[in-house]
C-alpha positions as CSV (number, residue, x, y, z in Angstrom):
1,M,75.8,98.7,113.3
2,S,77.7,101.8,114.2
3,I,80.4,103.3,112.0
4,T,82.9,102.6,114.8
5,A,81.9,99.0,115.1
6,E,82.1,98.5,111.3
7,M,85.6,100.1,111.1
8,T,86.7,97.8,113.9
9,R,85.2,94.8,112.2
10,L,86.9,95.6,108.9
11,L,90.3,96.1,110.6
12,D,89.9,92.9,112.6
13,E,88.9,90.9,109.5
14,R,91.8,92.4,107.6
15,E,94.3,90.7,110.0
16,T,93.2,87.3,108.6
17,F,94.8,88.2,105.3
18,A,98.5,88.7,104.4
19,L,99.7,92.3,104.3
20,G,99.4,93.6,100.7
21,L,96.8,91.1,99.5
22,S,93.9,92.8,97.6
23,R,91.4,91.8,100.3
24,W,93.7,93.3,103.0
25,Q,93.9,96.5,101.0
26,A,90.2,96.6,100.4
27,N,89.4,96.3,104.1
28,T,91.9,99.0,104.9
29,A,90.5,101.3,102.3
30,A,86.9,100.7,103.4
31,A,87.7,101.3,107.1
32,W,89.6,104.5,106.1
33,K,86.6,105.8,104.2
34,L,84.4,105.2,107.3
35,A,87.0,106.9,109.5
36,Q,86.8,110.0,107.4
37,M,83.0,109.9,107.4
38,R,83.0,109.6,111.2
39,A,85.4,112.5,111.4
40,G,82.9,114.7,109.5
41,I,85.2,115.2,106.5
42,P,83.1,116.0,103.4
43,A,83.2,113.2,100.9
44,C,84.7,115.4,98.2
45,D,87.8,115.8,100.5
46,W,88.3,112.2,101.4
47,T,91.6,110.6,100.5
48,D,92.1,107.1,99.1
49,T,95.3,106.3,101.1
50,P,95.2,106.1,104.9
51,P,98.1,107.2,107.0
52,T,100.8,104.6,107.5
53,D,99.9,104.1,111.2
54,F,96.2,103.4,110.3
55,G,94.8,100.5,112.3
56,P,93.1,99.6,115.5
57,A,95.5,101.7,117.6
58,Y,94.9,104.7,115.3
59,L,91.1,104.3,115.8
60,Q,91.3,104.0,119.6
61,E,93.5,107.1,119.8
62,R,91.1,109.1,117.6
63,I,87.9,107.8,119.2
64,A,89.1,108.5,122.7
65,A,90.0,112.1,121.8
């Protein structure tokens, strides 16, 4: 599975949980780590908190660029 496909899967799965639940947060954090990996950011520079607009639209905008 590609990084992009896994990020999409995590974000799609996250939508089955209520905003703020630990599972929702875990899926968001995991997708954000993969997004940083895909962007080529060194792991030592990764952040734990994604931008407030992070989600499927964020990924589509960045992947298309």
